[in-house]
C-alpha positions as CSV (number, residue, x, y, z in Angstrom):
1,M,106.4,59.8,-37.0
2,N,105.6,59.5,-33.5
3,E,101.8,60.3,-33.9
4,T,101.4,56.9,-35.3
5,P,102.5,54.8,-32.5
6,T,100.4,56.6,-30.2
7,K,97.4,57.1,-32.3
8,T,97.4,53.0,-32.7
9,L,97.5,52.7,-28.6
10,A,94.6,54.8,-28.4
11,A,92.5,52.8,-30.7
12,M,93.8,49.7,-28.5
13,D,92.7,51.3,-25.5
14,A,89.6,51.9,-26.8
15,R,88.5,48.4,-28.2
16,A,89.7,47.4,-24.6
17,R,87.4,49.7,-23.3
18,E,84.6,47.6,-25.5
19,W,85.7,44.7,-24.4
20,P,84.2,42.1,-24.4
21,S,82.9,42.9,-27.7
22,G,80.0,41.6,-29.1
23,N,75.8,43.1,-28.9
24,D,74.3,40.6,-27.1
25,E,72.9,41.1,-23.7
26,M,75.5,39.6,-21.2
27,A,78.9,41.4,-23.2
28,G,76.6,44.4,-22.4
29,R,76.0,43.6,-19.2
30,I,79.2,42.2,-18.0
31,R,81.1,45.6,-20.0
32,T,78.6,47.9,-17.8
33,H,78.7,46.2,-14.2
34,D,80.4,48.0,-11.9
35,W,83.1,44.9,-11.2
36,E,85.4,47.3,-8.9
37,A,82.6,46.5,-6.1
38,T,83.5,43.1,-6.3
39,P,86.2,40.7,-5.7
40,L,87.0,40.6,-9.1
41,G,88.0,44.3,-9.6
42,A,88.0,46.7,-12.7
43,L,87.7,44.6,-16.4
44,E,90.9,46.0,-17.4
45,T,92.6,44.5,-14.5
46,W,91.4,40.9,-15.3
47,P,93.9,38.5,-16.3
48,Q,93.8,37.5,-19.5
49,S,93.4,34.1,-18.5
50,L,89.9,35.0,-17.4
51,R,89.2,37.7,-20.4
52,S,89.7,34.4,-22.9
53,A,87.2,32.0,-20.6
54,V,84.8,35.4,-20.8
55,D,85.5,35.2,-24.7
56,L,84.8,31.6,-24.7
57,I,81.5,31.3,-23.3
58,L,80.0,34.7,-24.8
59,P,79.0,33.2,-28.2
60,N,78.8,29.5,-26.9
61,G,74.8,27.8,-27.5
62,F,75.3,26.0,-24.3
63,P,74.6,27.6,-20.9
64,M,78.2,28.0,-19.3
65,I,79.4,30.0,-16.0
66,I,82.7,31.2,-14.9
67,L,83.4,31.1,-11.0
68,W,86.3,32.7,-10.6
69,G,89.0,33.1,-8.0
70,P,88.4,32.1,-3.8
71,Q,84.8,33.1,-3.6
72,L,84.1,31.8,-6.6
73,I,82.2,35.2,-8.6
74,Q,79.6,34.5,-11.4
75,V,80.5,35.7,-14.8
76,Y,77.8,33.7,-17.4
77,N,76.1,33.4,-20.7
78,E,72.9,34.6,-22.0
79,G,71.9,30.4,-22.1
80,Y,72.8,30.5,-18.3
81,A,70.9,33.5,-17.8
82,R,67.8,32.0,-19.3
83,I,68.5,29.1,-16.8
84,M,68.6,31.4,-14.0
85,G,65.2,32.6,-13.9
86,L,64.8,35.4,-11.5
87,K,68.2,35.0,-9.9
88,H,69.4,36.8,-13.4
89,P,70.8,39.7,-13.7
90,A,71.5,40.6,-9.7
91,G,74.0,37.1,-10.1
92,L,76.1,38.5,-12.4
93,G,79.4,39.5,-10.5
94,Q,77.5,37.8,-7.4
95,P,79.6,35.1,-5.3
96,T,77.8,31.4,-6.3
97,R,77.5,30.0,-2.7
98,E,75.1,34.1,-2.0
99,C,73.4,33.3,-5.3
100,W,72.5,29.6,-5.2
101,P,72.9,28.7,-1.2
102,E,69.5,26.2,-1.9
103,V,72.3,24.0,-3.3
104,W,75.5,24.9,-2.0
105,H,75.8,21.5,0.1
106,I,75.7,19.8,-3.2
107,N,78.0,22.4,-5.3
108,E,80.6,23.0,-2.3
109,P,82.5,19.5,-2.7
110,I,82.1,19.3,-6.2
111,Y,84.1,22.4,-6.3
112,E,86.8,21.3,-3.8
113,R,87.1,17.7,-6.4
114,V,87.6,20.4,-9.5
115,R,90.0,22.9,-7.4
116,A,92.2,19.9,-7.0
117,G,92.4,19.5,-10.4
118,E,89.3,16.9,-11.7
119,T,86.7,17.4,-13.9
120,V,83.3,16.1,-12.9
121,T,80.0,15.2,-15.0
122,F,76.6,14.3,-14.2
123,D,73.7,13.3,-16.2
124,D,70.4,14.4,-15.5
125,A,71.2,15.4,-12.0
126,L,68.3,16.7,-9.9
127,Y,68.7,20.0,-8.3
128,P,66.0,21.9,-6.4
129,L,66.5,25.3,-7.3
130,A,64.4,28.4,-6.4
131,R,65.3,30.4,-9.2
132,N,61.5,31.7,-9.7
133,G,61.3,32.6,-5.8
134,V,59.8,28.6,-4.5
135,L,62.1,25.5,-4.7
136,E,61.6,23.2,-7.8
137,D,62.5,20.1,-9.4
138,V,65.0,20.9,-12.0
139,W,67.1,18.2,-14.1
140,L,70.9,19.4,-15.7
141,T,73.5,17.4,-17.3
142,L,76.4,19.3,-16.2
143,S,80.4,19.4,-16.6
144,Y,82.4,20.8,-13.9
145,S,86.1,21.6,-15.5
146,P,89.0,23.6,-13.9
147,L,90.1,27.2,-15.2
148,R,93.6,28.0,-14.9
149,D,95.9,31.2,-14.8
150,E,98.5,32.7,-16.6
151,D,100.6,30.7,-14.3
152,G,98.9,27.5,-14.5
153,V,97.3,27.3,-11.0
154,I,93.7,26.8,-11.4
155,A,92.0,30.1,-10.8
156,G,88.3,29.3,-11.0
157,V,85.6,26.3,-12.5
158,L,84.0,26.6,-15.4
159,V,80.7,24.9,-16.0
160,T,79.0,23.5,-19.1
161,L,75.3,22.1,-18.7
162,F,72.2,22.0,-20.4
163,E,68.7,21.9,-18.6
164,T,66.7,18.5,-19.2
165,T,63.8,19.2,-16.9
166,A,61.3,19.5,-20.1
167,R,62.2,15.9,-21.0
168,H,61.6,14.4,-17.6
169,V,58.6,16.5,-17.0
170,A,57.2,15.2,-20.0
171,Q,58.2,11.6,-18.8
172,R,56.4,12.1,-15.5
173,Q,53.5,13.0,-17.4
174,R,54.0,10.0,-19.7
175,D,54.6,7.8,-16.7
176,E,51.5,9.3,-15.0
177,A,49.0,8.9,-18.0
178,A,50.0,5.5,-18.5
179,G,49.6,5.1,-14.5
180,A,45.9,6.8,-15.4
181,L,46.1,4.5,-18.0
182,Q,46.3,1.1,-16.3
183,A,44.3,1.9,-13.8
184,S,41.5,3.2,-15.9
185,E,41.7,-0.5,-17.6
186,E,42.0,-2.1,-13.8
187,R,38.5,0.2,-13.6
188,L,37.0,-0.8,-16.4
189,R,38.2,-5.0,-15.7
190,R,36.1,-4.3,-12.8
191,V,33.5,-3.0,-14.2
192,L,33.3,-5.5,-16.5
193,E,33.5,-8.5,-13.9
194,T,30.8,-6.8,-11.8
195,D,27.8,-9.2,-10.9
196,A,25.4,-6.0,-12.0
197,V,25.8,-4.9,-15.0
198,G,25.4,-6.7,-17.9
199,I,28.0,-5.7,-21.3
200,L,27.1,-6.6,-24.8
201,L,29.0,-5.6,-28.0
202,F,26.9,-5.3,-31.1
203,N,28.0,-5.0,-34.9
204,H,25.7,-2.4,-36.9
205,E,23.7,-5.4,-38.1
206,G,22.7,-6.2,-34.6
207,T,24.2,-9.3,-34.0
208,L,25.8,-9.9,-30.8
209,I,29.6,-10.6,-31.2
210,D,30.2,-10.5,-27.6
211,A,28.9,-10.6,-23.9
212,N,30.4,-10.8,-20.1
213,E,29.3,-13.7,-17.7
214,V,27.0,-11.3,-16.3
215,F,24.6,-10.8,-19.0
216,L,25.0,-14.7,-20.0
217,R,24.1,-15.6,-16.5
218,K,20.6,-13.2,-16.5
219,T,19.8,-14.4,-19.7
220,G,20.4,-17.8,-20.0
221,W,22.7,-17.4,-23.5
222,S,26.0,-19.5,-24.2
223,R,28.9,-18.1,-25.7
224,E,27.9,-20.9,-28.2
225,D,25.0,-19.1,-29.3
226,I,27.1,-16.0,-29.8
227,G,29.5,-17.9,-31.9
228,S,27.1,-19.5,-33.9
229,G,26.1,-15.8,-35.4
230,T,22.7,-15.9,-34.9
231,L,21.9,-14.5,-32.0
232,D,20.9,-10.2,-32.5
233,W,18.8,-8.0,-30.7
234,R,15.7,-8.8,-32.2
235,R,15.7,-12.5,-31.2
236,M,16.0,-11.1,-27.7
237,T,13.0,-8.9,-28.2
238,P,9.6,-9.4,-27.2
239,P,7.6,-8.5,-30.2
240,E,5.7,-5.7,-28.8
241,W,8.9,-3.6,-27.9
242,V,10.6,-4.3,-31.1
243,A,9.6,-0.9,-32.2
244,A,11.0,0.7,-29.3
245,S,13.9,-0.8,-29.8
246,E,14.2,0.0,-33.6
247,A,13.7,3.8,-32.7
248,Q,16.9,3.1,-30.4
249,M,19.1,1.8,-33.1
250,A,18.2,4.6,-35.1
251,A,18.7,7.2,-32.5
252,L,22.4,5.6,-32.0
253,R,23.0,6.3,-36.0
254,R,22.2,9.7,-35.6
255,T,24.2,10.3,-32.6
256,G,26.0,7.9,-31.8
257,H,24.8,7.4,-27.9
258,L,21.7,4.2,-26.9
259,G,19.4,4.9,-24.4
260,P,19.0,4.8,-21.4
261,Y,16.0,3.2,-21.7
262,E,13.7,0.7,-20.1
263,K,12.3,-2.8,-21.7
264,E,11.6,-6.1,-21.3
265,D,13.9,-8.4,-22.4
266,L,13.8,-12.0,-23.8
267,R,15.5,-15.0,-21.9
268,K,16.4,-17.9,-23.5
269,D,14.0,-20.3,-22.2
270,G,11.5,-17.4,-23.2
271,T,10.5,-16.0,-20.0
272,R,11.1,-12.5,-19.8
273,S,13.0,-9.9,-17.6
274,W,12.9,-6.1,-17.4
275,M,16.7,-4.6,-18.8
276,L,17.4,-0.9,-18.7
277,F,20.0,-0.5,-21.7
278,A,22.4,2.0,-22.6
279,G,25.0,2.3,-25.2
280,R,27.1,3.8,-28.0
281,D,29.3,3.2,-31.3
282,L,32.6,3.2,-30.3
283,G,33.5,4.5,-33.8
284,D,35.1,0.9,-35.1
285,G,31.9,-0.9,-36.1
286,T,31.3,-1.9,-33.0
287,I,28.5,-0.5,-30.5
288,V,28.3,-1.5,-26.4
289,E,25.5,-1.6,-24.5
290,F,25.4,-1.9,-20.9
291,A,22.0,-3.9,-19.3
292,I,21.1,-3.8,-15.7
293,D,18.4,-5.8,-14.9
294,T,15.4,-4.2,-12.9
295,S,13.1,-6.5,-12.6
296,A,13.3,-7.1,-8.7
297,R,12.2,-2.6,-8.8
298,K,9.9,-3.0,-11.6
299,N,8.0,-6.0,-9.6
300,A,8.2,-4.1,-6.2
301,E,6.6,-0.8,-8.4
302,E,3.6,-3.2,-9.5
303,A,3.3,-4.3,-6.3
304,E,3.4,-0.8,-5.0
305,Q,0.9,0.5,-7.6
306,R,-1.3,-2.7,-6.6
307,L,-1.3,-1.8,-2.9
308,A,-1.7,1.7,-3.5
309,A,-4.9,0.2,-6.0
310,I,-6.8,-1.7,-3.0
311,I,-5.7,1.1,-0.5
312,E,-7.6,3.7,-2.1
313,S,-10.4,1.4,-3.3
314,S,-10.9,0.1,0.4
315,D,-14.1,1.2,2.5
316,D,-11.8,1.3,5.6
317,A,-10.0,4.4,6.3
318,I,-6.1,3.8,5.5
319,I,-4.5,6.7,7.2
320,S,-0.2,7.3,7.6
321,K,1.1,9.3,10.1
322,N,4.6,9.8,12.0
323,L,5.6,9.8,15.0
324,D,4.8,13.1,15.6
325,G,1.4,12.4,14.9
326,I,1.5,14.3,12.0
327,I,-0.9,13.0,8.9
328,T,1.2,11.8,5.8
329,S,-0.8,10.0,3.8
330,W,-4.9,10.0,3.5
331,N,-7.1,7.0,1.0
332,G,-10.5,7.4,-0.5
333,G,-12.3,5.5,2.3
334,A,-11.0,8.3,5.4
335,E,-12.4,10.6,3.1
336,R,-15.5,8.9,3.1
337,L,-15.4,8.0,6.7
338,F,-14.1,11.5,8.2
339,G,-15.5,14.3,5.3
340,Y,-11.9,15.3,4.9
341,R,-9.9,15.9,1.4
342,A,-6.7,14.2,1.5
343,D,-5.1,18.2,1.0
344,E,-7.0,19.4,3.8
345,V,-5.5,17.0,6.5
346,I,-2.0,16.0,5.1
347,G,0.7,17.6,7.0
348,K,-2.0,18.4,9.9
349,P,-2.0,16.9,13.4
350,I,-4.0,13.6,13.7
351,L,-6.0,15.1,16.6
352,I,-8.3,16.6,14.5
353,L,-9.9,13.6,14.4
354,I,-9.8,13.2,17.5
355,P,-12.6,14.7,20.4
356,E,-11.6,16.3,23.4
357,D,-12.6,13.5,25.5
358,R,-10.1,10.9,24.1
359,Q,-7.3,12.7,23.0
360,N,-5.4,11.0,26.0
361,E,-5.3,7.7,23.8
362,E,-3.1,8.8,20.6
363,P,0.0,9.5,23.5
364,K,-0.3,5.8,24.2
365,I,-0.9,4.7,20.6
366,L,2.2,6.0,19.6
367,E,4.0,5.0,22.8
368,R,3.5,1.7,21.5
369,I,3.8,1.8,18.2
370,R,7.7,3.4,19.0
371,R,8.1,0.1,20.9
372,G,7.3,-1.7,17.6
373,E,4.0,-3.0,18.9
374,R,0.6,-3.2,17.2
375,V,-2.6,-2.2,18.2
376,N,-5.6,-4.7,17.1
377,H,-9.1,-3.7,16.7
378,Y,-8.8,-0.9,19.6
379,E,-12.5,0.4,19.3
380,T,-13.4,3.8,20.2
381,V,-14.5,7.2,19.0
382,R,-13.4,9.7,16.3
383,R,-14.8,13.1,15.0
384,R,-16.2,13.6,11.8
385,K,-15.2,17.3,9.9
386,D,-18.8,17.9,10.5
387,G,-18.0,17.7,14.4
388,T,-20.6,14.7,14.8
389,P,-19.1,11.4,16.2
390,V,-18.5,8.1,14.4
391,E,-17.5,5.0,16.4
392,I,-14.6,3.0,14.8
393,S,-12.4,0.1,15.3
394,L,-9.0,1.0,15.3
395,T,-5.6,-1.2,13.9
396,V,-2.8,0.8,13.8
397,S,0.9,-0.9,13.1
398,P,4.3,0.3,13.1
399,V,5.7,1.6,9.6
400,K,9.6,0.8,9.4
401,D,12.2,2.0,6.8
402,S,14.7,0.3,4.4
403,H,16.9,0.0,7.3
404,G,13.9,-1.6,9.7
405,R,13.6,1.8,11.8
406,I,10.1,3.0,12.5
407,I,9.5,6.1,11.4
408,G,5.9,6.2,11.8
409,A,2.6,4.3,12.4
410,S,-0.2,2.6,9.6
411,K,-3.8,3.1,10.9
412,I,-6.6,1.3,9.7
413,A,-10.3,2.7,11.0
414,R,-13.2,0.9,10.1
415,D,-17.2,2.2,10.5
416,I,-18.8,0.2,13.1
417,T,-21.7,2.5,13.5
418,E,-24.1,0.1,11.9
419,R,-22.6,-3.2,13.8
420,K,-23.1,-0.9,17.2
421,R,-26.6,-0.4,16.2
422,L,-27.2,-4.2,15.6
423,E,-25.6,-4.7,18.5
424,E,-27.9,-2.9,20.5
425,Q,-30.9,-3.7,18.3
426,L,-29.7,-7.6,19.1
427,L,-29.8,-6.6,22.9
428,L,-32.9,-5.5,22.9
429,V,-34.1,-8.8,20.9
430,N,-32.3,-10.4,23.2
431,R,-34.2,-9.1,26.8
432,E,-37.6,-9.3,24.1
433,L,-36.9,-12.9,24.1
434,H,-36.2,-13.2,27.4
435,H,-39.4,-11.3,28.2
436,R,-41.5,-13.7,26.0
437,V,-40.3,-16.9,26.8
438,K,-40.7,-15.7,30.7
439,N,-44.2,-14.6,29.4
440,T,-45.1,-18.0,27.7
441,L,-43.5,-20.2,30.5
442,A,-46.0,-18.4,32.9
443,T,-48.7,-18.9,30.2
444,V,-47.9,-22.5,29.7
445,Q,-48.0,-23.3,33.3
446,A,-51.5,-21.4,33.4
447,V,-52.6,-23.3,30.6
448,V,-51.5,-26.6,31.9
449,A,-53.0,-26.0,35.7
450,S,-56.1,-24.7,34.5
451,T,-56.5,-27.6,32.3
452,G,-55.2,-30.0,34.8
453,R,-58.3,-28.8,37.0
454,R,-60.4,-29.0,34.4
455,A,-59.8,-32.6,32.7
456,H,-61.5,-35.5,33.6
457,T,-58.8,-38.1,32.2
458,T,-55.0,-38.1,31.5
459,A,-56.1,-38.3,27.8
460,E,-58.3,-35.4,27.8
461,F,-55.6,-33.1,29.8
462,Q,-52.8,-34.0,27.1
463,Q,-54.8,-33.8,24.4
464,A,-56.1,-30.5,25.8
465,V,-52.5,-29.3,26.8
466,T,-51.0,-30.1,23.5
467,E,-54.0,-28.1,21.4
468,R,-53.3,-25.4,23.7
469,I,-49.0,-25.2,23.5
470,T,-49.7,-25.7,19.8
471,S,-52.0,-23.0,19.2
472,L,-49.1,-20.5,21.2
473,A,-46.5,-22.0,19.5
474,K,-48.6,-20.5,16.3
475,T,-49.0,-17.1,17.3
476,H,-45.0,-17.4,18.4
477,T,-44.4,-18.5,14.9
478,L,-46.1,-15.5,13.4
479,L,-44.6,-12.9,16.3
480,I,-41.5,-14.2,14.7
481,E,-41.8,-14.0,10.9
482,K,-43.7,-10.5,11.2
483,E,-41.1,-9.9,13.8
484,Q,-40.7,-6.0,12.1
485,D,-44.7,-5.4,12.3
486,G,-45.8,-7.8,15.0
487,A,-48.4,-10.7,14.2
488,S,-51.7,-9.2,12.8
489,I,-55.2,-10.1,13.9
490,Q,-56.0,-11.4,9.9
491,D,-53.2,-13.6,10.3
492,I,-53.9,-15.0,14.1
493,L,-57.6,-15.3,13.0
494,A,-56.2,-17.3,9.5
495,S,-54.1,-19.7,11.4
496,E,-56.6,-21.3,14.0
497,L,-59.6,-21.1,11.4
498,A,-57.8,-22.7,8.4
499,P,-58.2,-26.3,9.3
500,Y,-62.6,-25.5,8.8
501,D,-61.9,-23.0,6.0
502,D,-63.5,-24.2,2.6
503,G,-61.7,-21.9,1.0
504,T,-65.2,-20.6,-0.6
505,G,-66.0,-18.1,2.5
506,R,-69.0,-20.1,3.5
507,R,-67.7,-21.5,6.5
508,V,-65.3,-18.7,7.3
509,R,-65.4,-15.3,6.7
510,L,-63.2,-12.4,7.5
511,A,-63.5,-8.6,7.9
512,G,-61.2,-5.8,8.8
513,P,-58.5,-3.6,9.0
514,D,-54.6,-4.9,9.1
515,V,-54.4,-4.5,12.8
516,P,-50.4,-5.7,13.6
517,L,-50.4,-6.7,17.7
518,P,-47.6,-6.4,20.0
519,S,-46.1,-9.7,21.4
520,E,-47.9,-9.6,24.5
521,I,-51.5,-8.7,22.9
522,A,-51.0,-11.0,19.8
523,V,-50.2,-13.8,22.5
524,A,-53.2,-13.7,24.9
525,F,-55.7,-12.8,21.5
526,G,-53.8,-16.2,20.1
527,M,-55.0,-17.8,23.1
528,A,-58.3,-16.3,23.1
529,V,-59.3,-17.3,19.7
530,H,-57.8,-20.7,20.3
531,E,-60.2,-21.3,22.8
532,L,-63.1,-19.9,20.7
533,T,-62.3,-21.9,17.7
534,T,-62.0,-25.0,20.0
535,N,-65.2,-24.3,21.6
536,A,-66.8,-24.1,18.3
537,A,-65.4,-26.9,16.9
538,K,-66.8,-29.4,20.1
539,Y,-70.1,-27.5,21.0
540,G,-70.7,-24.5,18.4
541,A,-70.8,-23.9,14.3
542,F,-68.3,-25.8,13.7
543,S,-69.9,-29.1,15.1
544,L,-72.4,-29.1,12.2
545,P,-71.0,-29.0,8.7
546,S,-74.0,-25.9,8.0
547,G,-72.2,-24.2,10.7
548,R,-70.2,-20.6,9.9
549,I,-68.2,-18.3,11.9
550,E,-68.4,-14.2,10.6
551,V,-65.5,-12.1,12.5
552,A,-65.8,-8.8,12.0
553,W,-63.0,-5.7,13.6
554,N,-62.5,-2.3,13.4
555,L,-59.7,-0.1,14.7
556,E,-60.1,3.6,16.6
557,A,-57.9,6.4,16.4
558,R,-58.3,8.1,20.4
559,A,-56.1,11.1,21.8
560,D,-54.5,8.4,24.1
561,G,-54.0,5.1,21.8
562,R,-56.4,3.4,19.4
563,K,-59.3,1.3,20.6
564,L,-60.1,-2.2,18.8
565,T,-63.2,-3.6,18.4
566,L,-63.7,-7.4,17.3
567,N,-67.2,-9.3,16.5
568,W,-67.3,-12.9,16.6
569,Q,-70.4,-14.7,15.8
570,E,-71.5,-17.9,14.6
571,Q,-74.1,-19.2,12.9
572,G,-75.5,-22.3,11.6
573,G,-74.4,-24.8,14.8
574,P,-76.7,-26.5,17.3
575,A,-78.9,-24.7,19.7
576,V,-76.7,-22.9,22.3
577,E,-77.3,-23.3,26.0
578,V,-76.1,-21.3,28.9
579,P,-73.4,-22.9,30.3
580,T,-74.0,-23.5,34.0
581,R,-70.0,-23.0,34.9
582,Q,-67.1,-21.3,33.0
583,G,-65.1,-23.3,31.0
584,F,-60.9,-22.7,30.4
585,G,-62.0,-20.6,27.5
586,S,-64.2,-18.2,29.5
587,V,-61.6,-17.7,32.1
588,L,-58.9,-17.4,29.6
589,L,-60.6,-14.7,27.9
590,Q,-61.5,-12.7,30.9
591,R,-58.1,-13.1,32.5
592,A,-56.3,-12.6,29.2
593,L,-57.9,-9.8,27.4
594,G,-60.0,-8.7,30.2
595,W,-57.9,-8.2,33.4
596,Q,-54.2,-8.4,31.4
597,L,-54.9,-6.0,28.4
598,G,-57.5,-3.2,30.2
599,G,-60.1,-4.6,28.0
600,E,-63.6,-5.6,27.7
601,V,-65.0,-9.0,26.7
602,E,-69.1,-9.4,26.3
603,T,-70.0,-13.0,25.7
604,T,-74.0,-13.6,24.7
605,F,-75.3,-17.0,24.2
606,A,-77.5,-16.5,21.7
607,P,-79.9,-18.9,20.4
608,D,-78.8,-19.1,17.1
609,G,-75.0,-18.9,18.4
610,L,-72.4,-17.4,20.0
611,R,-71.3,-14.6,20.0
612,V,-68.4,-12.5,21.4
613,R,-67.5,-9.0,21.5
614,I,-64.0,-8.3,22.7
615,S,-63.1,-4.3,23.1
616,A,-59.3,-3.5,23.8
617,A,-57.2,-0.3,24.2
618,L,-53.7,-0.8,22.0
619,P,-50.7,1.4,21.9
620,P,-50.1,4.3,19.4
621,R,-48.3,3.6,16.3
């Protein structure tokens, strides 16, 4: 009879040892935890009020925790264990102050209120928890309520809570997304209002349905034009660019994208501008296109191309160098002048063009360039690739970057070799002219003086002087006309004898090779021929209609030069008498041709006509 009560008590003790019942994690952990090491003591010593509270929280779906005793020892369910993060399972049986020191300053006043009998509730309260090793913001909705023991005394705190962090994070993300969207819309609004980019909206038929003020201002179209529904891309495109635009529209239909591509665009007034276009299909039947006016860049490129063509086709050498004197550009004129190809000199120092004795010029030129000065028409000598010198005129100008800083120099070199040669030749001509004028004046003085001594009247003097100076002028005219070769014997004779030559060869006959005479010999020879012709006209062959003159000459080459022999023979004139005194002509022949030229003059007064034989040495050719 007594066995049954004994078995019943044993069964009750076994069930007590299995408390708290249940197969969940926290029931098992509570059963197996070393509670004797905590202020709560062994499970079997727990008061029924605490056991009842534990039985209440374990099956509850909400996170719940019991804080029991003066030290607020933690006992919690699985929902709360998930909130604890890495603090679980060490937090079981631990004083809450030790488990959550980071929020003790928040919770301590709350616990005091609850111990005083107050129930405290918070919605979406922010707790900075270090549940995963680092502080993080955690939002919780909580209810703190008192737990009483068997005597009705508040012995603990029951906390029921659920976490709202995910909702707050989602709201924050929505707020951030809204802020980003607002910022993006603001940026887009600023883009649409920019003064640089035109924005157009087309439908799929290519009709313009909207545009920003930038595009309208740059093209001259108006909102009324857009509102008419007749303004499409074809109307704004020059005929030669339609095919390119159609190709871009086809690409848009295939890929949803358009461009970027560059073409000319027609303004409303018919003028053109270069535009860079790019766009895409927005997917709602609208095409957005961005347009940037590139006319300034295109004009600059064309101007640069024209300048490059001018530089390349220039006969002058045009060279660029940096401030260290390194060659950076080299045109065709430079290649022709100096003999180097561009790939042979670009990157090399400019000193390769400068002879050693002139290399001190380059630092001085670069110093002036650094000061922003220009070097104009500086004449110097440079060196070709083959080492030969070339005389040039240099003009050097500073080269500046877009910020106005001097970064190098542009050099124009012009070959002045021919000019220098002409200058030297002109100098020689001037010296020759000075010499001729001096000699001519001396000759004129002699003519005037000699004529004055022999003239009997003023009229005779005037006529003789005029004729002789006229003859002298003819010879000088021939010398000028024949500057390269000199006046020839043929020319001088023909000029003096022309008034008496009937063109038939009956009165005047000339025979001999072409013999150019140097200026000094030509002047003397011309004066002599004039005197012979004048004498023939007054007293000799030309004084009668039947008279004639034959002049023959030849040239004999010798080791020391050439010998000229000329024979003057008159026929058909009056009988010749030997003069009793020498006239001016005889004196001139002897002085001019004999003494001055080192020649010989032999005069024969034959009865049938005067004969004069002249022999003179000529310089070698």
